[in-house]
C-alpha positions as semicolon CSV with decimal commas, in nm:
position;residue;x (nm);y (nm);z (nm)
1;M;-1,091;-0,720;0,804
2;L;-1,179;-0,846;0,458
3;T;-1,388;-0,537;0,389
4;F;-1,103;-0,308;0,496
5;L;-0,851;-0,488;0,272
6;A;-1,091;-0,489;-0,023
7;V;-1,171;-0,119;0,005
8;T;-0,801;-0,041;0,048
9;Q;-0,724;-0,245;-0,264
10;V;-0,976;-0,048;-0,470
11;L;-0,839;0,285;-0,346
12;I;-0,481;0,177;-0,418
13;V;-0,577;0,065;-0,769
14;V;-0,748;0,396;-0,844
15;G;-0,442;0,583;-0,719
16;M;-0,203;0,361;-0,913
17;V;-0,393;0,402;-1,240
18;S;-0,407;0,780;-1,189
19;L;-0,034;0,800;-1,122
20;I;0,053;0,584;-1,423
21;L;-0,163;0,798;-1,650
22;M;0,015;1,113;-1,526
23;H;0,349;0,991;-1,661
24;S;0,453;1,142;-1,990
25;G;0,534;0,907;-2,273
26;R;0,871;0,877;-2,445
27;D;0,750;1,078;-2,743
28;A;0,611;1,362;-2,534
29;G;0,783;1,695;-2,520
30;M;1,142;1,757;-2,618
31;G;1,249;1,397;-2,553
32;G;1,052;1,285;-2,856
33;L;1,258;1,507;-3,083
34;G;1,585;1,332;-2,998
35;F;1,753;1,597;-2,787
36;T;1,732;1,715;-2,431
37;P;1,704;2,076;-2,322
38;A;2,017;2,246;-2,188
39;S;1,858;2,295;-1,848
40;Q;1,703;2,001;-1,664
41;G;1,459;2,237;-1,487
42;G;1,167;2,153;-1,261
43;T;1,002;1,909;-1,499
44;H;1,275;1,651;-1,449
45;I;1,241;1,670;-1,070
46;V;0,862;1,641;-1,088
47;E;0,886;1,332;-1,310
48;R;1,141;1,172;-1,078
49;N;0,918;1,234;-0,775
50;L;0,615;1,104;-0,964
51;T;0,807;0,786;-1,041
52;R;0,900;0,744;-0,674
53;V;0,541;0,791;-0,557
54;T;0,423;0,545;-0,824
55;L;0,671;0,283;-0,703
56;V;0,554;0,327;-0,342
57;V;0,192;0,280;-0,450
58;V;0,286;-0,030;-0,652
59;V;0,461;-0,180;-0,347
60;L;0,151;-0,106;-0,137
61;F;-0,064;-0,273;-0,403
62;F;0,156;-0,583;-0,396
63;A;0,158;-0,601;-0,015
64;N;-0,219;-0,556;0,003
65;S;-0,268;-0,825;-0,263
66;V;-0,057;-1,068;-0,058
67;A;-0,254;-0,979;0,256
68;L;-0,584;-1,041;0,075
69;F;-0,455;-1,375;-0,056
70;H;-0,348;-1,490;0,291
71;Y;-0,675;-1,370;0,446
72;L;-0,887;-1,554;0,190
73;S;-0,694;-1,881;0,204
């Protein structure tokens, strides 16, 4: 069980880091210039979905960390 939780933790961390690095910064694109485009096209939807997936992975990371803590103690 410990091996499964540890491998899962590593996979979750790799996924979480990848997802966080995919997010665009505040200064990226048109948002950095101080105005928003007239149309909130597909980019806005993709960023919102990326944020949702990132939050799910973060919750999985937290739950797996708690499970590892309880297993080891």
